[in-house]
N, C-alpha and C positions, 0 to 999 in steps of 0.2 A: 417219396422218401421223407422221413422226418427232417425238418429243417434245422432245429436247434438240438445241439448235442445233449442238453439237459433233459430233453424229452425221450432220449434213448433209454430203454429199460436196462440195457447192459451198463450204461454209465451210472444209472441210479443204483444198481446192484453193487457195482464196484465201489461207489462212494460209501455204501453201507459196510462193505468189507474193509475199506480203509479205516473207517471209524472204529470198527471192531479190532483191527490190528493196533491202532493207537491205544485203545483201551487195554488190550492184552499185554502190551509191552510196558505199561506203567508199573507193573509188578516185577519187572526184570531187575536183577542186581545192578547196582550203580556201575560196576566194572564193565557192564555191557552197554551202557548208555551211548557210547560213541562207536560201538562195534556192531553188535547184532541188532540193537534197537534202531540205530540210525539206518542200517541197511534195510530192515523190514519196513520202516516208515517211508523210506525213499521209494522202495518198490511199490508200496501200497498206494502212494499218491501219484506215482508215475503212470499207472494203468489208466485211471480216469483222465489224467492230463493228456495222455496220448490219444485217447478216444476223442476228447474235446478238440485237440489240435487238428487231428485228421479230419474230423467232421467240418471244422471251420474253414478248411482249405478249399472246399467246394469242388474238389476233384476226386472222383472215385478211385483213381490210381493212388493219390496221396493218402486218401482215407484208408485204403487197403494196407498200404505200407505202415501207417501208424497203428492199425489194428494188430499187425504182426509184431511191431515193437512192443505194444501193450501185452501181447501174449508172452513174449520173452521175459518181460518184467514180472508177469504173473508166475511163470515157471520158477524164476529166481525166488519170489516170495514163498512159493510152496516149499522150496528147499530150506529156506530159513525157518519156516514153521516146523518142519520135520526135525531140523537140528535143535530148535528151541525145546521141542518135546523130548528129544533124546537127552538133552542136558538138564531136563527137569525144570525149565523156566516156565513152561505152561503144562497144564494137565492134559491127559489123553482126551478128555471130553472137549476141552477148548480147542485143541489141535484138530480134532475130528470136525468140529463145527466150522473152523476156519478153512480147512481143506475142502469141506463140502461146498462152502461158498466159492472157493477158488474153482472147483470143478464146474459149478453152475455158470460162473462168469466165462470160463474157458469155452464151454459149449455155446454160449451166446456169442462170444467173439468169433468162433469158427463159423457159426451160422450166418452172422452178419457179413463176415469176410467172403464166405462162399456166395452169398447173394450178390455182393458187389462184383465179384469176379465174373459172374454171368453177365451183368450189365456192362462191365468194362470190356469184356471180349466182344460183345455185340457192338459197342461204340467203336472199338478198334477196327472191327471188320467193316463197318459202315464207312469209317474214315479211309481205310485202305481202298475200298471199292470206289469211293468218290475220287480219291487221288489218282487211281488208275484210269478212271473214265476221263478225268480232267487232262491227264498226261496224253491220253490217246487223241484228244481233240486238238492238241497243239503239236 
């Protein structure tokens, strides 16, 4: 497994998406600075932050949890992108590009999470087997 979260392709892709979100929201009306802009930027930086935090905990269970939190933030970001498009704050082209990036990151998050689930289940089973054997001895 990759040791450093910065080496994870999903983290790198999400950082690119976050940069694009920050760029896209620069053109929003001032009235949205503390509303939609703030929410979109918060979601955009929450995703790579959760990936980094989860990977840094060195527990596959914690990592899986943080990947799920990241996916929730990404779903929230997708909703804000769609709303921004509907309100005319971003063009259809920009919205499509951002949503395509969200979809790519989502697939990567699910793939990584699913690969960890398999490892976590195997570890859990080994621990339970060991615990049962140890209990039987005493």
